[in-house]
C-alpha positions, 0 to 999 in steps of 0.5 A, a space after each residue: 309633766 313628762 309622765 302625764 304626757 306619756 300616760 296620755 299617749 299610752 291611753 290614746 294608743 290603748 283606745 285606738 287599739 280597742 276601737 280597731 279591735 272592736 271594729 274587726 270583731 264586729 265586721 267578722 259577724 256583720 253580714 253583707 249582701 252583694 247583688 249582681 245581675 248576670 246577663 246571657 243571651 242563651 238564658 231561657 226566657 222563663 229564667 229572666 229575673 230568676 234569683 239565686 242566693 249563693 252561700 260559701 265557706 260557712 266553716 261552722 259559723 253562726 250569725 245569731 242564734 241558730 243562724 237566724 240573721 243569715 236565714 232572715 236575709 235569705 227570707 227577705 231576698 226570697 230566692 228561687 234557689 240557693 247554691 252552696 259551694 262547699 266548706 260548710 263544715 270545717 275540717 279542723 273542727 267539724 260540726 255538721 249540726 250547724 249547716 244541717 239546721 241552717 239548710 232545714 230552714 232554707 229548704 222552707 224557702 226554696 231548693 238548695 243545691 250543694 257541692 263539697 269543698 276541701 274541708 268536707 273532703 278533709 273531715 273524718 270519712 264516716 262524718 263526711 258520708 253521714 253528712 252527705 247522707 243527712 243533706 240528701 235526707 232533708 232534701 238538699 240536692 247534693 251534686 258530686 261530679 253530677 248534674 241536674 236540671 231546674 225547670 220553669 215554664 217548660 224550659 230548663 237550665 242545667 246545674 253541674 256540681 263538681 267534686 272538690 279539686 283536692 280529690 282530683 289532685 289525690 287521684 290524678 296528680 299532675 293531670 288533675 286539671 285535665 280530668 276536671 275539664 273532661 268531667 265537666 265536658 262529660 256532664 255538660 249536655 252543651 244544649 242547655 244553659 249551664 251553671 257550674 258549682 265548683 269550690 275552687 276559683 283559681 281553676 277558672 281558665 280550665 272551667 272556661 275551656 268547657 264553655 259552661 255559661 256560669 260558674 259559682 265558686 268560693 274558697 278564697 275567703 275574699 283574700 282574707 285581709 282586703 286592702 283598699 284599691 288592691 283587694 285580697 291579700 292572700 288565698 289558698 292555691 293563689 298565694 299573695 294578691 289573688 286574682 280570683 278573690 271575689 266578684 265577677 270574672 269573664 273569659 271567653 263565653 264563661 262568667 264566674 261569680 266568686 263569693 268572699 264566703 261567710 266563715 273562717 278557718 286556719 286564719 281566724 279573723 277577717 279584716 275589711 272583709 265582712 262575711 258575704 251573702 251573694 245574690 245573683 239575678 239572671 237577665 236574658 
C-alpha cells in the first residue's frame, strides 16, 4: 500500500511537471497583442487615429512558418506604420534571413522604421553592415542617429532613431548619457510632434530631458519572468524588479511605450510573459 501511494504521488508530480512545462513552452510561442491609445495635445489633427504596430526583440524568432502568424496579426491590425526597436537578430546566433523575410512581407502593408539594438551591434561587423544595407535595399527606413518625417494631409510628425546605447558607452564611457541627450536634442527640430525610437528603456529619465513627445523602446523582455501583482523579475541594465519592464510610462512631457518583445536570447525561456505585439493608436 505504501509503495502504491508513493507511485501515485510520483505520477501526480510528473503530471504536474508536464502540465507546467507544456504551458511554459506554449506561452513562449503564443503571440499576444497589447493595445494602447496615446493622447497628446501637440499631435497634428491629421494623425488623430494614426495606428502604429511596435515590434521589438525578435531575436531570430519565428511564429509559424516564415512568421506567418506574426504577419497575420499585423495584417489584421492594418497599421499606418511599423516601428521596430532593435534586436531583430541575435548576437550569439545571427540569422538575418528571418527578419529580412519578415520585413519584406510587412512592407506590403505599410512603411517600416527600424533602429538597431545591442544584438545588432554585437554581431559580426560584416554581417551587421550587410544587414543594414539589405534592410535599406528592400525599403525599410533605417534610422541610426538620424531622423525622418511622416507626412499626412499636409502635416507631419518627426521620427528620431537613436543608435544603440552600447555604442555610446564604447565611444563616450561615463559621459555616454550626456552624449545621448545631446544627439537627441540636435536631431529634434522642437517644432514637430516628435517620436523617438530607442532600444534602451532604462534611459527614460534622459529621454525626458529632451522633451520628445513619445518614445518606443524594448530590450527588457518584460522582465523575462513576470510575477503576479509585481511585474518583471530581471532585465539587462536594470537588474532585479526593473522599473521599465513593459507598458506605458510618463515623465514631464514625455511618454514611453515599452514592448515585452518577441524572442529570447541568453535566457531561452519566458514565464508568464508571452511574446508581445504592441499596437498604439494616436489620439489628438
